[in-house]
N, C-alpha and C positions, 0 to 999 in steps of 0.2 A: 879749212874744211867746213863745208856748209852742212845744213841739216839733212839734205838728201844723201850726201856721202855717208853720214853717220847711220842713216836708215839702211843704206845698201850694205854697210859693214855688219850691222845687226842681223840683217837677213842672211848674209853669208855665214855668220857664226851659227845661226839657228839651223841652216841647211847642213852644216857640218856636224851638228850634234847627233850622236848615235841614237838618242831617244827619238829625235825627229825622223831619222831614217827608218827606224823600226816602226814608227807610227805610220809612215807613208807605205811601207811594205805591207803592214797589216791591213790598212784601209784598202789598198789595191787588191790584195788577196781576197778580202771579203766581198768587195764590189764585183770583181770578176767572177767569183764563185756564184754569187746571187744572180748576176747577169746570165751566166751559163744555165742556171736552173730555169730562169724565165724563158730563155730561148728554147731550151729543150721541151718545156711544157707547151709553148706556143707551136713549135714545129711538130711536136707529137700530135697535137690536135689537128693541125693542117694536114698531116699525113693521114690521120683518120678520116678527115673529110674527103681527101683525094682518093684513098684506096679502100675505105670501109664505110662509104656513105650509107649503104643499106643498114649496116650495124647501128649507126647513129640515128637512123630513122625508125629503129625498132621501138615499139611502145613499151613502157614500163608496166608490167602486169596488165590489168584491165583499164588502165588510165589512158588518156589521150596524150600525155606527156611522153616524149621519146627520150631515149638514153642520151642523145646529143645535148639536151637542155642542161642536165646536171653537170655533164662533162664541160660544156662551155662555161657554165657558172663557176666551175672549179678553176678554169683558166683565168677568168677575170679576178676571182677572189684570191687566187695564189699570187697574182701580181700585186694586188693591194697589200696582202699579208707580208710579202717579202719587202715591199717598200717600208711598211711599218716596222719590221724587224731591223732594217738598215737604219732607219731614223732613231730607233731606240738605242742601237749600238753606238751610233754617232753621238747621241746626246749623253750617254753614260760613259763612254770611253774616249772617243776621239776629241770631243770638245774639252773635256777635263784635261787630257794630256796636252792638247795644244795650248790651253790657258796656262798650264804649269810651265811649259817651255817658254812662252812669252814672258811670264813673270820672272823666270830665272835669267832671262836675257835682257832684262831692263824695260819691259813694256809696262 
């Protein structure tokens, strides 16, 4: 048995660990939920551009800035914020759990 076979066996044991499977499910659920939120925000904005362009062109009060500017800024900032939230969750939860699994399985 060479080193590669031992590594494959260790990976197989980790993949069968219920904690690893729970980690994969949680990570998948969070990433798909956040992706759906980003897609909904982006397509919502695109629908506003397509069907309510005059609304987006409405000035805010007596200013020259239109309503579309803060809404577009929200689209950009929400993507950045959701990325930051995912990174924070990954650093606090996923990385710690993955490290514990590797330690328990001989890494």
